[in-house]
C-alpha positions as CSV (number, residue, x, y, z in Angstrom):
1,M,110.3,156.4,147.3
2,S,109.9,155.4,151.0
3,T,112.9,154.1,152.9
4,E,113.0,151.9,156.0
5,P,113.6,153.8,159.2
6,E,117.0,153.4,161.0
7,D,117.1,151.4,164.2
8,S,117.8,154.6,166.1
9,E,114.6,156.1,164.8
10,L,112.6,153.1,165.7
11,L,114.2,153.0,169.1
12,D,113.3,156.6,169.8
13,A,109.7,156.1,168.7
14,W,109.5,152.9,170.8
15,R,110.8,154.8,173.9
16,G,108.2,157.4,173.2
17,G,105.4,154.8,173.5
18,D,105.1,153.5,169.9
19,T,104.8,149.7,170.4
20,D,104.7,149.1,166.6
21,S,108.2,150.5,166.3
22,G,109.4,148.1,169.1
23,G,107.8,145.3,167.2
24,K,109.6,146.2,164.0
25,L,112.9,146.2,165.9
26,F,112.2,142.8,167.2
27,E,111.3,141.4,163.8
28,R,114.4,143.0,162.3
29,H,116.8,141.4,164.7
30,F,115.0,138.2,165.7
31,V,116.9,136.0,163.2
32,S,120.3,137.2,164.5
33,V,119.4,136.4,168.1
34,F,117.8,133.1,167.2
35,R,120.8,131.7,165.3
36,F,123.1,133.0,168.0
37,F,121.5,130.5,170.4
38,A,120.6,127.8,167.9
39,A,124.2,126.7,167.0
40,K,125.0,126.3,170.7
41,L,121.8,125.0,172.2
42,G,119.5,123.8,169.4
43,D,116.3,125.2,168.0
44,V,114.0,124.5,171.0
45,A,116.2,126.2,173.6
46,A,116.9,129.0,171.1
47,Q,113.2,129.9,170.9
48,D,113.0,130.2,174.7
49,L,116.2,132.2,175.1
50,T,115.3,134.5,172.2
51,Q,112.1,135.3,174.0
52,R,114.0,136.0,177.2
53,T,116.5,138.2,175.4
54,F,113.8,140.4,174.0
55,V,112.0,140.6,177.3
56,A,115.3,141.8,178.8
57,V,115.7,144.3,176.0
58,V,112.3,145.7,176.8
59,Q,113.4,146.1,180.4
60,S,116.7,147.8,179.5
61,R,115.9,149.7,176.3
62,D,116.5,153.1,178.0
63,R,120.1,152.0,178.7
64,V,121.1,151.9,175.0
65,R,123.9,154.5,174.8
66,E,123.5,157.4,172.4
67,G,125.0,156.5,169.1
68,A,125.3,152.8,170.0
69,K,124.0,150.3,167.4
70,F,120.8,148.6,168.5
71,R,121.9,145.2,167.0
72,G,125.1,145.2,169.0
73,F,123.1,146.0,172.2
74,V,120.6,143.2,171.5
75,L,123.4,140.7,170.8
76,A,125.2,141.8,174.0
77,V,122.0,141.0,175.9
78,A,121.8,137.7,174.1
79,R,125.3,136.8,175.2
80,N,124.4,137.6,178.8
81,Q,121.4,135.4,178.6
82,L,123.5,132.6,177.2
83,L,126.0,132.8,180.0
84,M,123.3,132.8,182.6
85,H,121.7,129.8,181.0
86,L,125.0,127.8,180.8
87,R,125.8,128.6,184.4
88,S,122.4,127.4,185.6
89,R,122.5,124.2,183.6
90,G,126.2,123.4,183.3
91,R,128.4,121.2,185.6
92,R,129.9,122.4,188.8
93,G,133.2,124.2,188.6
94,I,132.7,126.0,185.3
95,D,131.5,129.4,186.6
96,V,134.9,131.1,186.9
97,E,136.2,130.6,183.4
98,L,132.9,129.8,181.6
99,E,134.0,131.5,178.3
100,S,137.1,129.3,178.2
101,N,134.9,126.2,178.1
102,C,133.5,124.8,174.9
103,V,129.7,124.4,174.6
104,D,130.2,120.7,173.6
105,E,131.5,120.0,177.1
106,L,128.8,121.9,178.9
107,M,125.6,120.8,177.0
108,P,124.4,117.9,174.8
109,S,124.8,118.4,171.1
110,P,121.8,120.3,169.8
111,D,119.4,119.6,166.9
112,S,119.4,122.7,164.8
113,A,118.1,123.5,161.3
114,L,121.3,125.6,160.8
115,A,123.1,122.4,159.9
116,G,121.7,120.7,156.8
117,T,124.3,118.9,154.8
118,E,127.1,116.7,156.2
119,Q,129.6,119.5,155.7
120,E,127.4,122.0,157.6
121,R,126.9,119.6,160.5
122,L,130.7,119.2,160.6
123,I,131.2,123.0,160.9
124,V,128.6,123.3,163.7
125,R,130.3,120.4,165.6
126,A,133.6,122.2,165.2
127,L,132.3,125.5,166.3
128,R,130.9,123.9,169.5
129,R,134.3,122.5,170.3
130,L,135.9,126.0,170.3
131,P,136.2,127.8,173.6
132,L,132.9,129.7,174.0
133,D,134.5,133.1,173.6
134,Q,136.1,132.0,170.3
135,Q,132.8,130.5,169.0
136,I,131.0,133.8,169.7
137,L,133.8,135.8,168.0
138,V,133.5,133.7,164.8
139,E,129.8,133.8,164.7
140,L,129.5,137.5,165.4
141,H,132.0,138.3,162.7
142,Y,131.1,135.8,160.0
143,W,127.4,135.1,160.6
144,E,126.3,138.5,161.6
145,D,128.9,140.4,159.5
146,L,129.9,142.7,162.4
147,S,133.0,144.7,162.2
148,T,135.8,144.1,164.7
149,E,134.9,147.4,166.3
150,E,131.3,146.3,166.8
151,V,132.3,142.9,168.1
152,G,134.7,144.6,170.5
153,E,131.8,146.7,171.9
154,I,129.7,143.6,172.5
155,L,132.5,141.7,174.2
156,G,134.0,144.7,176.0
157,I,137.5,144.4,174.5
158,P,139.6,146.6,172.2
159,R,139.4,146.3,168.4
160,G,143.0,145.1,168.2
161,T,142.3,142.4,170.7
162,V,139.3,141.2,168.6
163,K,141.5,141.0,165.5
164,S,144.1,138.9,167.2
165,R,141.6,136.6,168.9
166,L,139.6,136.2,165.7
167,F,142.8,135.1,163.9
168,R,143.5,132.5,166.6
169,A,139.8,131.4,166.6
170,R,139.8,130.8,162.8
171,D,143.1,128.9,163.1
172,E,141.6,126.8,165.9
173,L,138.5,126.1,163.9
174,R,140.7,124.8,161.0
175,T,142.5,122.5,163.5
176,V,139.2,121.1,165.0
177,L,137.7,120.6,161.5
178,A,140.7,118.6,160.4
179,T,140.6,116.5,163.6
180,L,136.9,115.8,163.3
181,A,137.2,114.8,159.6
182,A,140.2,112.6,160.5
183,G,142.0,113.4,157.3
184,D,138.9,113.3,155.1
185,R,138.9,116.0,152.4
186,L,135.6,117.1,153.8
187,G,137.5,118.9,156.6
188,D,139.8,120.6,154.2
189,S,137.0,121.9,152.0
190,S,134.8,122.9,155.0
191,I,137.0,125.8,156.1
192,Q,137.3,127.0,152.6
193,D,133.6,126.9,152.1
194,L,132.9,128.6,155.5
195,E,131.9,131.9,153.9
196,Q,129.5,130.2,151.5
197,W,127.9,128.3,154.3
198,V,127.6,131.5,156.3
199,A,125.9,133.2,153.4
200,R,123.3,130.4,153.3
201,I,122.7,130.7,157.1
202,R,122.2,134.5,156.8
203,S,119.6,134.0,154.1
204,A,117.7,131.3,156.1
205,R,114.9,132.4,158.3
206,P,114.1,130.4,161.4
207,P,110.6,130.1,162.8
208,S,109.2,133.4,164.1
209,A,108.5,133.9,167.8
210,S,106.1,136.2,169.5
211,T,107.8,138.6,172.0
212,S,106.6,140.9,174.7
213,R,106.7,144.5,173.7
């Protein structure tokens, strides 16, 4: 019975000139990168930034550390692309503490297929009102199912710091949901149903995009 090759095997083959292996890596991680952008900027911008991310990955593939997980590397590149995009399009005066700003203050609300039901739209709105670093923490841990150690590698912070920040982010998300729902039971149930919604998002596949290899 054949088994799928590990990311590290595909990466080695890709570095050795096998473009098909590079294509398989892109297909494997496209969804994660796309939804990383979609909840913050909408589906249209997500397509463009996903493309840019994989172009940047092509240019930097030889800098993936030995033993590092390729998905973490790709999402770290995606985060850098997001910060560059926000700095180029955001208002004056946000450069210094960009990660402390919430996306809702920096960019118009996006139109994304990630939010289908009223409850899901409420969660997306609440996520966009978290400071950007908290939003990214929640998404990497819950949407992408990354461990606190993996999230720490992407953000460049210790595992213990990730755990404490994640606790605060979840608490803040609960507060924002309650405020947006203005006492409606929809807000109370949304935080409880977060894991179920995340599971649906993980299984949803956004439109594919062609990328340079």
